[in-house]
N, C-alpha and C positions, 0 to 999 in steps of 0.2 A: 679616487676612480669617479668619474663624470657622470653626470645625469643625464638620464635618458630622454629624449626628445623626441617624442613620433612623428614630431613637422619641426625642418630645422626652419629657424628663424626666416624670413625672406627679406630682402636687402632690398631697398628702393634708397636710389639715387638722390644726390642732393636738386638736381635739377627737377627731378620730375616731383621733389617737395615742394620747391621753391612752387612751380606751375599750381600742385594741387593747392597751395597757400591764395594762392593770386587769384586761383578760380574761386575760392572760399569767398573773399573778401570782396570779390568782383560782385558776385550773388547774393551776398550781404549787404550791399551799396543798392544793387537795385530794387530788392526788395523794402529796405526802407523807404528807397525814394519813389513806389509806387503808392500814391495817393487812396487803394484801396483795391485787394483783393479782386482776380478774374473770378465770377461764378459764371457756373453755367446757365444760360436760362433755357426753360421748356420750350421744348419741338424742336431741341441741337439731336443731332445722331452720336451717340454712343455707342462704339466696337469692342468687345469683350472678345481679346483673343485666347484660345484654348487651344494650348497645342498638345494635348495627351490624349484626345480623344473626347468624343462626347459622355461617356460614362462619369466622366472627372465635372465636365458640363453641369450636370445636376443638383452639384451644389451651387453653383451660381445661381440656380432659381429663385432666393430670398432675394439676392441684390437685384436682379432682373426685374422682379415684381414691382419692391420699392419704385426702381425709376421712373418703371412705366406708369407709374400710381403718380408719382409727380411731372409727367408729361413729356418724358425723354423717351424719343425713339431708339430703340437699342437691336442689335444684332452682334448674334454669338459666331463666332467664327470658329471649326473646330476640325481636326485631323480627322478624314471618314476612316473608321474602323473595317480594316478587312479583314476576313476568315484568315489570312497569313499571318495577320500581326496577330491575331487572335491564337495563331500556335495549329490552326486545324487547318485537316486539306481543305482544297478545294478554291 
């Protein structure tokens, strides 16, 4: 009897594996050669994208508060909630 697999294994071709390996090695080399990591400086603008609507954006308030306390300008972009999306007529 064969074992039951709810999700069959995904086969990745050899060329795709080679490209992924090459990109991984290239990113590692670039990271090592970089003298120091880029750090954002206060005054820069940070855009937070919230694709699900403003209800979920409330969970971002602590992050926004910390960023603003450190001198960053924060813009939150969210999808507007409509009555139809909430399942209500109107």
